[in-house]
A tleap script that builds the chain and sets N, CA, C and O, in Angstrom:
source leaprc.protein.ff14SB
mol = sequence {
  NGLN VAL GLN LEU VAL GLU SER GLY GLY GLY
  SER VAL GLN ALA GLY GLY SER LEU ARG LEU
  SER CYS ALA ALA SER GLY TYR THR TYR SER
  SER TYR CYS MET GLY TRP PHE ARG GLN ALA
  PRO GLY ASN GLU ARG GLU GLY VAL ALA SER
  ILE ASN SER ASP GLY SER THR ASN TYR ALA
  ASP SER VAL LYS GLY ARG PHE THR ILE SER
  ARG ASP ASN ALA LYS ASN THR LEU TYR LEU
  GLN MET ASN SER LEU LYS PRO GLU ASP THR
  ALA MET TYR TYR CYS ALA ILE TYR ARG ALA
  SER GLY TYR CYS SER GLY SER TRP SER ARG
  ALA PRO ASP PHE GLY TYR TRP GLY GLN GLY
  THR GLN VAL THR VAL SER CSER
}
set mol.1.N position { -190.642 -52.820 -77.153 }
set mol.1.CA position { -190.567 -53.031 -76.076 }
set mol.1.C position { -192.185 -52.870 -75.544 }
set mol.1.O position { -192.737 -51.819 -75.870 }
set mol.2.N position { -192.877 -53.731 -74.843 }
set mol.2.CA position { -194.488 -54.054 -74.700 }
set mol.2.C position { -194.370 -53.700 -72.676 }
set mol.2.O position { -193.716 -54.377 -71.883 }
set mol.3.N position { -195.206 -52.500 -72.353 }
set mol.3.CA position { -194.709 -52.406 -71.180 }
set mol.3.C position { -196.502 -51.928 -70.714 }
set mol.3.O position { -197.324 -51.292 -71.373 }
set mol.4.N position { -196.623 -52.589 -69.226 }
set mol.4.CA position { -197.950 -51.779 -68.754 }
set mol.4.C position { -197.540 -51.707 -67.667 }
set mol.4.O position { -196.955 -52.660 -67.153 }
set mol.5.N position { -197.824 -50.071 -66.768 }
set mol.5.CA position { -197.724 -49.619 -65.796 }
set mol.5.C position { -199.140 -49.301 -65.277 }
set mol.5.O position { -199.855 -48.451 -65.808 }
set mol.6.N position { -199.500 -50.041 -64.200 }
set mol.6.CA position { -200.417 -49.896 -63.370 }
set mol.6.C position { -200.497 -48.484 -62.077 }
set mol.6.O position { -199.446 -48.256 -61.477 }
set mol.7.N position { -201.318 -47.918 -61.848 }
set mol.7.CA position { -201.566 -46.914 -60.795 }
set mol.7.C position { -203.019 -46.825 -60.158 }
set mol.7.O position { -203.985 -47.492 -60.528 }
set mol.8.N position { -203.006 -45.757 -58.998 }
set mol.8.CA position { -204.023 -45.827 -59.082 }
set mol.8.C position { -204.275 -46.724 -57.493 }
set mol.8.O position { -205.016 -46.102 -56.732 }
set mol.9.N position { -203.960 -47.536 -57.161 }
set mol.9.CA position { -204.331 -48.404 -55.730 }
set mol.9.C position { -203.633 -47.356 -54.362 }
set mol.9.O position { -202.918 -46.355 -54.297 }
set mol.10.N position { -204.200 -48.105 -53.577 }
set mol.10.CA position { -204.084 -48.076 -52.261 }
set mol.10.C position { -205.147 -48.295 -51.044 }
set mol.10.O position { -206.118 -48.966 -51.395 }
set mol.11.N position { -205.160 -47.930 -49.890 }
set mol.11.CA position { -205.807 -48.338 -48.624 }
set mol.11.C position { -207.095 -47.568 -48.658 }
set mol.11.O position { -206.880 -46.437 -48.223 }
set mol.12.N position { -208.001 -47.689 -48.907 }
set mol.12.CA position { -209.464 -47.061 -48.385 }
set mol.12.C position { -210.725 -47.851 -47.424 }
set mol.12.O position { -210.698 -49.068 -47.608 }
set mol.13.N position { -211.395 -47.573 -46.821 }
set mol.13.CA position { -212.276 -47.665 -46.463 }
set mol.13.C position { -213.357 -49.070 -47.182 }
set mol.13.O position { -213.314 -49.217 -48.404 }
set mol.14.N position { -214.317 -50.068 -46.294 }
set mol.14.CA position { -215.420 -50.211 -46.897 }
set mol.14.C position { -216.086 -49.117 -46.923 }
set mol.14.O position { -216.117 -48.297 -46.006 }
set mol.15.N position { -216.870 -49.006 -48.359 }
set mol.15.CA position { -217.578 -48.354 -48.939 }
set mol.15.C position { -216.871 -47.069 -49.567 }
set mol.15.O position { -217.615 -46.098 -49.703 }
set mol.16.N position { -215.526 -46.918 -49.975 }
set mol.16.CA position { -214.940 -45.925 -50.508 }
set mol.16.C position { -215.005 -46.482 -51.970 }
set mol.16.O position { -215.807 -47.355 -52.300 }
set mol.17.N position { -213.934 -45.804 -52.972 }
set mol.17.CA position { -213.833 -45.897 -54.097 }
set mol.17.C position { -212.719 -45.445 -54.933 }
set mol.17.O position { -212.712 -44.216 -54.856 }
set mol.18.N position { -211.831 -45.826 -55.647 }
set mol.18.CA position { -210.572 -46.228 -56.348 }
set mol.18.C position { -210.518 -45.982 -57.553 }
set mol.18.O position { -211.704 -45.858 -57.858 }
set mol.19.N position { -209.733 -45.780 -58.732 }
set mol.19.CA position { -209.456 -45.680 -59.652 }
set mol.19.C position { -208.267 -46.005 -60.292 }
set mol.19.O position { -207.253 -45.312 -60.209 }
set mol.20.N position { -208.348 -46.942 -60.871 }
set mol.20.CA position { -206.999 -47.649 -61.342 }
set mol.20.C position { -206.734 -47.279 -62.723 }
set mol.20.O position { -207.616 -46.972 -63.525 }
set mol.21.N position { -205.261 -47.324 -63.021 }
set mol.21.CA position { -204.919 -46.687 -64.262 }
set mol.21.C position { -204.176 -47.651 -64.721 }
set mol.21.O position { -203.600 -48.301 -63.848 }
set mol.22.N position { -203.972 -48.003 -65.951 }
set mol.22.CA position { -203.073 -48.614 -66.779 }
set mol.22.C position { -202.521 -48.279 -68.123 }
set mol.22.O position { -203.105 -48.229 -69.206 }
set mol.23.N position { -201.154 -48.040 -67.795 }
set mol.23.CA position { -200.324 -47.120 -69.099 }
set mol.23.C position { -200.329 -48.097 -69.976 }
set mol.23.O position { -200.636 -49.167 -69.449 }
set mol.24.N position { -200.082 -48.173 -71.266 }
set mol.24.CA position { -199.719 -49.413 -72.109 }
set mol.24.C position { -198.566 -48.582 -73.108 }
set mol.24.O position { -198.403 -47.363 -73.066 }
set mol.25.N position { -197.955 -49.342 -73.837 }
set mol.25.CA position { -196.719 -48.410 -74.149 }
set mol.25.C position { -195.618 -49.592 -75.115 }
set mol.25.O position { -195.291 -50.611 -74.508 }
set mol.26.N position { -195.244 -49.463 -76.154 }
set mol.26.CA position { -194.652 -50.203 -77.258 }
set mol.26.C position { -195.486 -50.734 -77.993 }
set mol.26.O position { -195.058 -51.827 -78.363 }
set mol.27.N position { -196.686 -50.458 -78.483 }
set mol.27.CA position { -197.473 -51.024 -79.137 }
set mol.27.C position { -199.080 -50.134 -79.406 }
set mol.27.O position { -199.424 -49.352 -78.520 }
set mol.28.N position { -199.755 -50.264 -80.325 }
set mol.28.CA position { -201.013 -49.890 -80.095 }
set mol.28.C position { -202.195 -50.618 -79.935 }
set mol.28.O position { -202.555 -51.135 -80.993 }
set mol.29.N position { -202.907 -50.834 -79.002 }
set mol.29.CA position { -203.472 -51.712 -78.750 }
set mol.29.C position { -205.152 -51.549 -78.691 }
set mol.29.O position { -205.914 -52.064 -77.872 }
set mol.30.N position { -205.369 -50.967 -79.438 }
set mol.30.CA position { -206.715 -50.019 -79.397 }
set mol.30.C position { -207.464 -51.231 -79.780 }
set mol.30.O position { -208.544 -51.420 -79.221 }
set mol.31.N position { -206.837 -52.483 -81.076 }
set mol.31.CA position { -207.866 -53.729 -81.741 }
set mol.31.C position { -208.119 -54.501 -80.511 }
set mol.31.O position { -209.158 -55.160 -80.454 }
set mol.32.N position { -207.244 -54.501 -79.458 }
set mol.32.CA position { -206.867 -55.844 -78.602 }
set mol.32.C position { -207.894 -55.516 -77.606 }
set mol.32.O position { -208.061 -54.394 -77.128 }
set mol.33.N position { -208.694 -56.761 -77.274 }
set mol.33.CA position { -209.171 -56.951 -75.510 }
set mol.33.C position { -208.093 -56.916 -74.315 }
set mol.33.O position { -207.046 -57.515 -74.073 }
set mol.34.N position { -208.744 -56.077 -73.784 }
set mol.34.CA position { -207.914 -55.848 -72.427 }
set mol.34.C position { -208.469 -56.241 -71.117 }
set mol.34.O position { -209.688 -56.234 -70.943 }
set mol.35.N position { -207.709 -56.557 -70.258 }
set mol.35.CA position { -208.623 -57.009 -69.057 }
set mol.35.C position { -208.138 -56.651 -67.409 }
set mol.35.O position { -207.010 -56.159 -67.444 }
set mol.36.N position { -208.586 -56.743 -66.204 }
set mol.36.CA position { -208.321 -56.563 -64.883 }
set mol.36.C position { -208.212 -57.571 -63.871 }
set mol.36.O position { -209.281 -58.101 -63.568 }
set mol.37.N position { -207.182 -57.970 -63.270 }
set mol.37.CA position { -207.442 -59.332 -63.073 }
set mol.37.C position { -207.067 -58.912 -61.426 }
set mol.37.O position { -206.938 -57.742 -61.068 }
set mol.38.N position { -206.926 -60.047 -60.544 }
set mol.38.CA position { -206.547 -59.202 -59.520 }
set mol.38.C position { -206.280 -60.857 -58.241 }
set mol.38.O position { -207.004 -61.849 -58.315 }
set mol.39.N position { -205.132 -60.714 -57.239 }
set mol.39.CA position { -204.592 -61.799 -56.828 }
set mol.39.C position { -204.551 -61.867 -55.368 }
set mol.39.O position { -203.747 -61.036 -54.945 }
set mol.40.N position { -205.086 -62.511 -54.474 }
set mol.40.CA position { -205.070 -62.110 -53.074 }
set mol.40.C position { -203.937 -63.402 -52.531 }
set mol.40.O position { -203.801 -64.395 -53.245 }
set mol.41.N position { -203.364 -63.305 -51.559 }
set mol.41.CA position { -202.497 -64.042 -51.319 }
set mol.41.C position { -203.121 -65.413 -50.914 }
set mol.41.O position { -204.045 -65.531 -50.109 }
set mol.42.N position { -202.741 -66.040 -51.320 }
set mol.42.CA position { -203.393 -67.809 -51.157 }
set mol.42.C position { -204.413 -67.741 -52.217 }
set mol.42.O position { -205.388 -68.403 -51.862 }
set mol.43.N position { -204.496 -67.477 -52.789 }
set mol.43.CA position { -205.792 -67.644 -54.352 }
set mol.43.C position { -204.914 -67.337 -55.506 }
set mol.43.O position { -203.829 -66.795 -55.714 }
set mol.44.N position { -205.892 -67.940 -56.184 }
set mol.44.CA position { -205.111 -67.618 -57.600 }
set mol.44.C position { -205.514 -66.971 -58.304 }
set mol.44.O position { -206.678 -66.840 -57.924 }
set mol.45.N position { -205.288 -65.959 -59.820 }
set mol.45.CA position { -205.202 -64.782 -60.023 }
set mol.45.C position { -206.753 -65.075 -60.623 }
set mol.45.O position { -207.114 -66.208 -60.940 }
set mol.46.N position { -207.456 -64.100 -60.711 }
set mol.46.CA position { -208.683 -63.951 -60.857 }
set mol.46.C position { -209.098 -63.140 -61.875 }
set mol.46.O position { -208.355 -62.179 -62.073 }
set mol.47.N position { -210.201 -63.245 -62.687 }
set mol.47.CA position { -210.221 -62.052 -63.749 }
set mol.47.C position { -211.579 -61.331 -63.035 }
set mol.47.O position { -212.575 -61.852 -62.534 }
set mol.48.N position { -211.189 -59.884 -63.206 }
set mol.48.CA position { -212.096 -58.954 -62.421 }
set mol.48.C position { -213.259 -58.348 -63.954 }
set mol.48.O position { -214.456 -58.540 -64.171 }
set mol.49.N position { -212.406 -57.744 -64.576 }
set mol.49.CA position { -213.147 -57.468 -65.517 }
set mol.49.C position { -212.819 -57.310 -67.161 }
set mol.49.O position { -211.878 -56.524 -67.279 }
set mol.50.N position { -213.267 -57.779 -68.414 }
set mol.50.CA position { -212.165 -57.007 -69.588 }
set mol.50.C position { -213.171 -56.292 -70.702 }
set mol.50.O position { -214.384 -56.462 -70.578 }
set mol.51.N position { -212.754 -55.654 -71.567 }
set mol.51.CA position { -213.701 -54.702 -72.483 }
set mol.51.C position { -212.441 -55.074 -73.878 }
set mol.51.O position { -211.211 -55.099 -73.848 }
set mol.52.N position { -213.386 -55.309 -74.951 }
set mol.52.CA position { -212.859 -55.422 -75.918 }
set mol.52.C position { -212.866 -53.749 -76.579 }
set mol.52.O position { -213.170 -52.637 -76.146 }
set mol.53.N position { -212.277 -54.390 -78.033 }
set mol.53.CA position { -211.933 -52.331 -78.657 }
set mol.53.C position { -212.994 -52.199 -79.396 }
set mol.53.O position { -212.850 -51.523 -80.414 }
set mol.54.N position { -214.239 -52.741 -79.139 }
set mol.54.CA position { -215.509 -51.867 -79.244 }
set mol.54.C position { -216.459 -51.123 -78.209 }
set mol.54.O position { -217.465 -50.450 -78.434 }
set mol.55.N position { -215.751 -51.489 -76.835 }
set mol.55.CA position { -216.139 -50.723 -75.654 }
set mol.55.C position { -216.981 -52.019 -75.195 }
set mol.55.O position { -217.353 -51.895 -74.028 }
set mol.56.N position { -217.281 -52.922 -75.643 }
set mol.56.CA position { -218.510 -54.268 -74.763 }
set mol.56.C position { -217.126 -55.098 -73.767 }
set mol.56.O position { -215.973 -55.474 -73.973 }
set mol.57.N position { -218.086 -55.071 -72.658 }
set mol.57.CA position { -217.304 -55.327 -71.186 }
set mol.57.C position { -217.652 -57.022 -71.041 }
set mol.57.O position { -218.327 -57.786 -71.731 }
set mol.58.N position { -216.910 -57.187 -69.898 }
set mol.58.CA position { -217.303 -58.661 -69.029 }
set mol.58.C position { -216.807 -57.951 -67.785 }
set mol.58.O position { -216.024 -57.042 -67.509 }
set mol.59.N position { -217.911 -59.075 -66.944 }
set mol.59.CA position { -217.432 -59.006 -65.159 }
set mol.59.C position { -217.637 -60.003 -64.589 }
set mol.59.O position { -218.380 -60.955 -64.828 }
set mol.60.N position { -216.829 -59.742 -63.660 }
set mol.60.CA position { -217.319 -60.382 -62.865 }
set mol.60.C position { -218.139 -60.378 -62.172 }
set mol.60.O position { -218.178 -59.261 -61.655 }
set mol.61.N position { -219.252 -61.289 -61.631 }
set mol.61.CA position { -219.936 -61.286 -60.834 }
set mol.61.C position { -219.568 -60.766 -59.353 }
set mol.61.O position { -220.367 -59.991 -58.828 }
set mol.62.N position { -218.800 -61.016 -58.886 }
set mol.62.CA position { -218.332 -60.303 -57.914 }
set mol.62.C position { -218.205 -59.049 -58.021 }
set mol.62.O position { -217.669 -58.499 -57.059 }
set mol.63.N position { -218.626 -58.200 -59.155 }
set mol.63.CA position { -218.021 -56.832 -58.898 }
set mol.63.C position { -219.174 -56.323 -59.707 }
set mol.63.O position { -219.125 -55.150 -60.077 }
set mol.64.N position { -220.226 -57.076 -60.031 }
set mol.64.CA position { -221.256 -56.038 -61.143 }
set mol.64.C position { -221.599 -54.946 -60.531 }
set mol.64.O position { -221.384 -54.938 -59.319 }
set mol.65.N position { -222.063 -54.027 -60.992 }
set mol.65.CA position { -222.945 -52.756 -60.441 }
set mol.65.C position { -221.598 -52.186 -59.681 }
set mol.65.O position { -221.679 -50.959 -59.723 }
set mol.66.N position { -220.810 -52.449 -59.238 }
set mol.66.CA position { -220.055 -51.600 -58.296 }
set mol.66.C position { -218.668 -51.308 -59.279 }
set mol.66.O position { -218.015 -50.406 -58.753 }
set mol.67.N position { -218.081 -51.756 -60.434 }
set mol.67.CA position { -216.770 -51.421 -60.508 }
set mol.67.C position { -217.166 -51.361 -62.334 }
set mol.67.O position { -218.060 -51.991 -62.899 }
set mol.68.N position { -216.222 -50.441 -62.926 }
set mol.68.CA position { -216.649 -50.183 -64.126 }
set mol.68.C position { -215.362 -49.734 -64.971 }
set mol.68.O position { -214.771 -48.655 -64.928 }
set mol.69.N position { -215.010 -51.226 -65.998 }
set mol.69.CA position { -214.062 -50.634 -67.321 }
set mol.69.C position { -214.003 -50.205 -68.123 }
set mol.69.O position { -214.764 -50.813 -68.875 }
set mol.70.N position { -213.419 -49.190 -68.784 }
set mol.70.CA position { -213.324 -48.675 -69.496 }
set mol.70.C position { -211.955 -48.503 -70.158 }
set mol.70.O position { -210.968 -48.817 -69.492 }
set mol.71.N position { -211.773 -47.981 -71.550 }
set mol.71.CA position { -210.525 -47.218 -72.103 }
set mol.71.C position { -210.447 -46.495 -72.971 }
set mol.71.O position { -211.333 -46.584 -73.821 }
set mol.72.N position { -209.525 -45.609 -73.132 }
set mol.72.CA position { -208.883 -44.705 -74.040 }
set mol.72.C position { -208.253 -44.987 -74.559 }
set mol.72.O position { -207.198 -45.312 -74.015 }
set mol.73.N position { -208.393 -45.114 -76.272 }
set mol.73.CA position { -207.532 -45.634 -77.246 }
set mol.73.C position { -206.118 -44.498 -77.725 }
set mol.73.O position { -204.900 -44.612 -77.860 }
set mol.74.N position { -206.988 -43.580 -77.841 }
set mol.74.CA position { -205.784 -42.984 -78.202 }
set mol.74.C position { -205.013 -42.343 -77.110 }
set mol.74.O position { -204.373 -41.324 -77.369 }
set mol.75.N position { -205.012 -42.975 -75.595 }
set mol.75.CA position { -204.580 -42.405 -74.758 }
set mol.75.C position { -203.417 -43.636 -74.410 }
set mol.75.O position { -202.538 -43.494 -73.560 }
set mol.76.N position { -203.614 -44.923 -75.284 }
set mol.76.CA position { -203.359 -46.160 -74.822 }
set mol.76.C position { -203.325 -46.593 -73.219 }
set mol.76.O position { -202.394 -47.063 -72.565 }
set mol.77.N position { -204.580 -46.289 -72.857 }
set mol.77.CA position { -204.970 -46.079 -71.355 }
set mol.77.C position { -205.953 -46.736 -70.985 }
set mol.77.O position { -206.969 -46.540 -71.652 }
set mol.78.N position { -206.062 -47.785 -69.774 }
set mol.78.CA position { -207.264 -48.679 -69.587 }
set mol.78.C position { -207.559 -48.264 -68.046 }
set mol.78.O position { -206.523 -47.813 -67.557 }
set mol.79.N position { -208.559 -48.268 -67.189 }
set mol.79.CA position { -208.996 -47.749 -65.939 }
set mol.79.C position { -210.126 -49.029 -65.857 }
set mol.79.O position { -210.572 -49.857 -66.651 }
set mol.80.N position { -210.329 -48.663 -64.312 }
set mol.80.CA position { -211.096 -49.527 -63.437 }
set mol.80.C position { -211.450 -48.944 -62.296 }
set mol.80.O position { -210.776 -49.000 -61.268 }
set mol.81.N position { -212.856 -48.172 -62.455 }
set mol.81.CA position { -213.359 -47.535 -61.380 }
set mol.81.C position { -213.802 -48.363 -60.410 }
set mol.81.O position { -214.468 -49.293 -60.865 }
set mol.82.N position { -213.653 -48.362 -59.056 }
set mol.82.CA position { -214.295 -49.651 -58.433 }
set mol.82.C position { -214.882 -48.306 -57.553 }
set mol.82.O position { -214.218 -47.335 -57.191 }
set mol.83.N position { -216.255 -48.544 -57.337 }
set mol.83.CA position { -216.701 -48.153 -55.987 }
set mol.83.C position { -217.419 -49.401 -55.240 }
set mol.83.O position { -217.397 -50.591 -55.556 }
set mol.84.N position { -218.224 -48.602 -53.881 }
set mol.84.CA position { -218.264 -49.668 -53.002 }
set mol.84.C position { -217.356 -50.528 -52.777 }
set mol.84.O position { -217.451 -51.628 -53.322 }
set mol.85.N position { -216.609 -50.328 -52.194 }
set mol.85.CA position { -215.330 -51.294 -51.825 }
set mol.85.C position { -215.912 -52.219 -51.047 }
set mol.85.O position { -216.860 -51.903 -50.328 }
set mol.86.N position { -215.432 -53.468 -51.084 }
set mol.86.CA position { -215.322 -54.072 -49.962 }
set mol.86.C position { -214.066 -55.031 -49.090 }
set mol.86.O position { -213.084 -55.364 -49.753 }
set mol.87.N position { -214.103 -55.241 -48.348 }
set mol.87.CA position { -212.742 -56.008 -47.602 }
set mol.87.C position { -212.378 -57.314 -48.977 }
set mol.87.O position { -211.316 -57.413 -49.592 }
set mol.88.N position { -213.284 -57.943 -49.104 }
set mol.88.CA position { -212.971 -59.340 -49.890 }
set mol.88.C position { -212.383 -58.301 -51.550 }
set mol.88.O position { -211.619 -58.885 -52.318 }
set mol.89.N position { -212.758 -57.101 -51.830 }
set mol.89.CA position { -212.072 -56.931 -52.777 }
set mol.89.C position { -210.411 -56.430 -52.492 }
set mol.89.O position { -209.929 -55.795 -53.430 }
set mol.90.N position { -209.279 -56.709 -51.000 }
set mol.90.CA position { -208.305 -56.304 -51.140 }
set mol.90.C position { -207.630 -57.834 -52.304 }
set mol.90.O position { -207.976 -59.001 -52.489 }
set mol.91.N position { -206.690 -57.045 -52.753 }
set mol.91.CA position { -205.740 -57.663 -53.438 }
set mol.91.C position { -205.038 -56.869 -54.172 }
set mol.91.O position { -205.328 -55.672 -54.177 }
set mol.92.N position { -203.694 -57.477 -55.146 }
set mol.92.CA position { -203.116 -57.321 -56.292 }
set mol.92.C position { -203.899 -57.172 -57.134 }
set mol.92.O position { -204.846 -57.930 -57.344 }
set mol.93.N position { -203.499 -55.660 -58.069 }
set mol.93.CA position { -204.725 -56.017 -59.126 }
set mol.93.C position { -203.360 -55.691 -60.425 }
set mol.93.O position { -202.322 -55.031 -60.454 }
set mol.94.N position { -203.964 -56.407 -61.183 }
set mol.94.CA position { -202.871 -56.421 -62.704 }
set mol.94.C position { -203.956 -55.785 -64.023 }
set mol.94.O position { -205.150 -55.868 -64.310 }
set mol.95.N position { -202.965 -55.256 -64.471 }
set mol.95.CA position { -203.631 -55.065 -66.495 }
set mol.95.C position { -202.972 -56.037 -67.244 }
set mol.95.O position { -201.800 -56.409 -67.197 }
set mol.96.N position { -204.129 -56.477 -68.110 }
set mol.96.CA position { -203.117 -57.401 -69.034 }
set mol.96.C position { -203.952 -57.666 -70.339 }
set mol.96.O position { -205.166 -57.868 -70.353 }
set mol.97.N position { -203.256 -57.639 -71.257 }
set mol.97.CA position { -203.506 -57.771 -73.085 }
set mol.97.C position { -203.496 -59.298 -73.287 }
set mol.97.O position { -202.747 -60.239 -73.025 }
set mol.98.N position { -205.150 -59.013 -74.106 }
set mol.98.CA position { -204.642 -60.390 -74.936 }
set mol.98.C position { -204.024 -60.756 -75.574 }
set mol.98.O position { -203.453 -60.074 -76.425 }
set mol.99.N position { -203.849 -62.292 -75.386 }
set mol.99.CA position { -202.830 -62.379 -76.334 }
set mol.99.C position { -203.223 -62.427 -78.092 }
set mol.99.O position { -202.374 -62.570 -78.972 }
set mol.100.N position { -204.550 -62.286 -78.300 }
set mol.100.CA position { -204.226 -62.050 -80.041 }
set mol.100.C position { -205.347 -60.919 -80.150 }
set mol.100.O position { -206.337 -60.971 -79.421 }
set mol.101.N position { -205.144 -59.784 -81.182 }
set mol.101.CA position { -206.159 -59.021 -81.534 }
set mol.101.C position { -207.555 -59.419 -81.750 }
set mol.101.O position { -207.739 -60.440 -82.412 }
set mol.102.N position { -208.537 -58.795 -81.312 }
set mol.102.CA position { -209.980 -59.014 -81.578 }
set mol.102.C position { -210.704 -59.492 -80.104 }
set mol.102.O position { -210.321 -58.955 -79.065 }
set mol.103.N position { -211.589 -60.356 -80.082 }
set mol.103.CA position { -212.328 -60.294 -78.872 }
set mol.103.C position { -211.655 -61.183 -78.146 }
set mol.103.O position { -211.001 -62.067 -78.700 }
set mol.104.N position { -211.727 -61.065 -76.785 }
set mol.104.CA position { -211.567 -61.973 -75.791 }
set mol.104.C position { -213.054 -62.647 -75.316 }
set mol.104.O position { -212.771 -63.394 -74.379 }
set mol.105.N position { -214.283 -62.693 -75.525 }
set mol.105.CA position { -215.501 -63.240 -75.801 }
set mol.105.C position { -215.292 -64.456 -74.259 }
set mol.105.O position { -215.750 -63.825 -73.307 }
set mol.106.N position { -214.909 -65.540 -73.874 }
set mol.106.CA position { -215.590 -66.667 -73.702 }
set mol.106.C position { -214.070 -66.519 -72.577 }
set mol.106.O position { -214.106 -66.616 -71.351 }
set mol.107.N position { -212.972 -66.296 -73.325 }
set mol.107.CA position { -212.121 -66.598 -72.286 }
set mol.107.C position { -211.323 -65.827 -71.468 }
set mol.107.O position { -210.301 -66.166 -70.871 }
set mol.108.N position { -212.205 -64.137 -71.507 }
set mol.108.CA position { -212.268 -62.946 -70.870 }
set mol.108.C position { -211.424 -63.063 -69.645 }
set mol.108.O position { -210.520 -62.303 -69.298 }
set mol.109.N position { -212.123 -64.772 -68.691 }
set mol.109.CA position { -211.338 -64.628 -67.664 }
set mol.109.C position { -210.118 -65.321 -67.000 }
set mol.109.O position { -209.870 -65.465 -65.802 }
set mol.110.N position { -209.267 -65.801 -68.347 }
set mol.110.CA position { -208.749 -66.814 -67.972 }
set mol.110.C position { -207.010 -66.174 -68.521 }
set mol.110.O position { -206.481 -65.989 -69.617 }
set mol.111.N position { -206.617 -66.013 -67.203 }
set mol.111.CA position { -204.911 -65.473 -67.258 }
set mol.111.C position { -204.483 -65.730 -68.163 }
set mol.111.O position { -204.438 -64.895 -69.066 }
set mol.112.N position { -203.898 -67.204 -68.351 }
set mol.112.CA position { -203.083 -67.485 -69.617 }
set mol.112.C position { -203.726 -67.209 -70.919 }
set mol.112.O position { -203.265 -67.640 -71.977 }
set mol.113.N position { -204.511 -66.680 -70.857 }
set mol.113.CA position { -204.893 -66.742 -72.543 }
set mol.113.C position { -204.427 -64.922 -72.744 }
set mol.113.O position { -204.458 -64.240 -73.768 }
set mol.114.N position { -203.941 -64.473 -71.089 }
set mol.114.CA position { -203.543 -62.987 -71.754 }
set mol.114.C position { -202.008 -63.236 -71.752 }
set mol.114.O position { -201.374 -64.034 -71.061 }
set mol.115.N position { -201.512 -62.262 -72.797 }
set mol.115.CA position { -199.925 -62.843 -73.067 }
set mol.115.C position { -198.976 -61.285 -72.296 }
set mol.115.O position { -197.761 -61.231 -72.110 }
set mol.116.N position { -199.755 -60.448 -72.054 }
set mol.116.CA position { -198.716 -58.965 -71.267 }
set mol.116.C position { -199.571 -58.961 -70.192 }
set mol.116.O position { -200.757 -59.127 -69.909 }
set mol.117.N position { -198.384 -58.677 -69.648 }
set mol.117.CA position { -199.023 -57.832 -67.986 }
set mol.117.C position { -198.192 -56.772 -67.089 }
set mol.117.O position { -196.966 -56.769 -66.976 }
set mol.118.N position { -198.915 -56.050 -66.594 }
set mol.118.CA position { -198.256 -55.193 -65.495 }
set mol.118.C position { -197.526 -55.798 -64.310 }
set mol.118.O position { -197.650 -56.970 -63.955 }
set mol.119.N position { -196.554 -54.654 -63.582 }
set mol.119.CA position { -196.427 -55.300 -62.381 }
set mol.119.C position { -197.264 -55.363 -61.402 }
set mol.119.O position { -196.909 -55.947 -60.378 }
set mol.120.N position { -198.780 -54.680 -61.504 }
set mol.120.CA position { -199.359 -54.475 -60.180 }
set mol.120.C position { -199.645 -53.239 -59.456 }
set mol.120.O position { -198.842 -52.319 -59.609 }
set mol.121.N position { -200.743 -53.047 -58.625 }
set mol.121.CA position { -201.357 -52.222 -58.180 }
set mol.121.C position { -201.764 -52.866 -56.734 }
set mol.121.O position { -202.582 -53.785 -56.702 }
set mol.122.N position { -201.184 -52.369 -55.567 }
set mol.122.CA position { -201.703 -52.837 -54.261 }
set mol.122.C position { -203.263 -52.052 -54.072 }
set mol.122.O position { -203.394 -50.892 -54.464 }
set mol.123.N position { -204.473 -52.842 -53.404 }
set mol.123.CA position { -205.839 -51.973 -53.515 }
set mol.123.C position { -206.230 -52.832 -52.157 }
set mol.123.O position { -206.609 -53.986 -52.354 }
set mol.124.N position { -206.169 -52.366 -50.828 }
set mol.124.CA position { -206.611 -52.331 -49.586 }
set mol.124.C position { -207.594 -52.439 -49.248 }
set mol.124.O position { -208.161 -51.489 -49.789 }
set mol.125.N position { -208.436 -53.049 -48.584 }
set mol.125.CA position { -210.040 -52.245 -48.337 }
set mol.125.C position { -210.323 -52.973 -46.604 }
set mol.125.O position { -210.588 -54.159 -46.404 }
set mol.126.N position { -210.186 -51.960 -45.581 }
set mol.126.CA position { -210.296 -52.153 -44.602 }
set mol.126.C position { -211.750 -52.191 -43.937 }
set mol.126.O position { -212.434 -51.215 -44.245 }
set mol.127.N position { -212.212 -52.888 -43.297 }
set mol.127.CA position { -213.512 -52.554 -42.772 }
set mol.127.C position { -214.014 -51.635 -41.772 }
set mol.127.O position { -215.222 -51.577 -41.539 }
savepdb mol mol.pdb
quit
């Protein structure tokens, strides 16, 4: 049974940092693209960052230079280091696994192309 469990969310002031983790179980996902998405109330779920099995990454323009995605395949764990947080980063953050092994490339930010999702962890940034 596939399970993704996010942790590390919380409340911080603008300019602060948080590190999100996503522990995957039920399968070995080292050959899969994995990603982080976020959803604020009233908004669609948007892609934040993704990482392929070879470590290549994609980022939303809004987080480039502030967020870093990484993975530890030995631990089946995905990370998102978030620095210089802004109030507009406030959202529920979800990790996800791409629907097929290999690269997620051009569809890295399309939520429907990801097959498994965690329950989310809340990030709140106050000004």
